[in-house]
N, C-alpha and C positions, 0 to 999 in steps of 0.2 A: 442214153441220154436218147439216141435219136428213138425206141422206142417210145418212148413218153409221148413222143408227137406226131407218130404212123395213123393215128385215127382224126387229123387235123382235118378240114377239109381250106381250100383253098380259094382266091374268085369272091366276088361282091355278094351282099347279103341280098337272099332272098327274102319279100316282106311279101303277108299274103295280101292278096286285090289292089296291087299296085300299077298293074298292065288293065285291070277292067276299070270302064270309064262305062256310067252309067245313061241310060236310053233316055229323050228326051221324050215328055209325053206330049199327045198332039194340040194338047189345050193350053200348052204351058210357053207364053210366050218370051221373046227375048228380052237379056233385061235390062237392056238400056229402056225397053218400053215399056216400064212401068205404069200404069196408070194412079192418079193419091188415090186412095182408100173415099169410097164415099162415108158421108158426115151424117150422122144418124141426129133421126131427128125428136130424140130425147134431150141431147146437146143443143141444136137450133132455137128449141123451147124454152133455154133454162134463160137469157134475158145476156143481162153485162157480163156473168164471168163465164159464158159457154167459149168468149172468143180465145179466152186464158184458155180455158180445159182445151177445145181443139188444138192448142200447138202443142201442148204436154201430149196426144193421146197413146203415143210409141210409148212401150215399153210401164205403163201402167194400165190397172184393174179397172173394171169399175169402179168400184170400193171405194179406188185411191182416187179415182178423178172427182169420185163425189166429196171426199172429201177434200182435196184442192179446194173444189169450190166453197164451200163452203165457209172454210179459212180465208177466203178470199172475198168472202160476200161481209164479212164478221168485222174485217179490217177496213172495208167500203163502210160499211157502218160506222164502227167506232170514227173512222177520218172526215165522218161527217156531223157528227156530234161533237169531235174537238175533244175526244177522251185520251187518243193518242199523242205522247211527246215528241215533239219536234226530234232531230238527231241532236241538236245543243244543250236541248235539254238531258235527252240522255244522257248525253257524256259527261255534264254535269255530277246527274244523278251518282255515275257509275268514281268518277272521282273522288265525290264525295265517300260512296260506301267504302271506295279502298281505302282511303285516311281512316276512317275510324276504325279498320283490320285492325287488330294485336297483331308486334313483330315477333311473334313464336318461335317464328321459323328464319330471322335474323341469325346470324352466323358473330359471334361472341369474337370481340377481338381478344388477339390472345398474344402479350409481348416477350419478348427473351427474361425481361425480369422478373415477371411473377411466378 
């Protein structure tokens, strides 16, 4: 049995690149002294929707930002026209919808006597 374990090495695992540290480039700054990214001129000229778009710039592409701006713009237009229902109206409409649904998925009551 001792022969089966003859080729086993003891000690710690040696991971590749574990002791290597990256050198800092001369142009890089310390992590604590980062500056906020400059705002683009296109975002500042868009108008009312630009403030919300600037707060969401991280993690979004230009196309996603345009889409978000258009959604907000359309929502504000609907609010001004009075097309959007209030929260109370939305809840009432949803309750009416639920009450009109069939009870197809309800479990039938089964007793021992049947």
